[in-house]
C-alpha positions, 0 to 999 in steps of 0.5 A: 392623493387623487382627491388631493390632486383634484381638490387642488385643481392640479392638471393631469397632463395627457400627452408628452407634449403637455408635459413638455409645455408644463416644463417650459411654463415652469409648472414642472421642473426637471429632476437631474440627479446629483451625488445623493440621487440618480434617475434610472434609465427607464425614467421617460419624463424626468419632471415633477412639481417643485414640491416633489423635487424639493422632497427628493432633494431633501430626502435623498441625502438622508437616504445616502447617509443611511444606505451608503448609495444614492436614492434611485428614482425610477419614475416621475411625471408620466402623461395619461397617454403613457400609463402602463396597462396595469396603472391604477386609474387613480394614478397621480403620476400625470400631475407630477406629484408622484415619484417612484423610487427603487426599493433596496434589497432586504436588509438595513437600508430597506428597513430604514427606508420603510421606517423613514417613509412611515414617519413622514406619512404619519406627519402628513408629508407624503403618502407612501405605498410599496409596490412589490411587483415593480420593486419600487416605492410610490410616494406623492408629496401633499 
């Protein structure tokens, strides 16, 4: 996804002010949550690209139908100055194309989620990575 972001000239926002300015200019849009997805309290910047938000809006109802609960978004755009210490140096969170979602507990919902994301990855829609340490799934729209 790093190569995609660089090749397509995406901006890597450095500061919270940069994120706010990108949102004001319409380059990033707000994730607000609805009946099919929620934002965790830890989401510091609830912005993403229009494409990433569209993915969430399309995928979340499927998740809710399969799992009986809203999809939980745990992270979206995050400026380079606010990356966690253990962040991958090639993180695309600063561009707004990455969304982290909470991994559901082991069972049917987790199996459904893994399968659904694997199918979307096979189709070239997303790049999905499971991060066991943070109990979330990383996905970035391409």
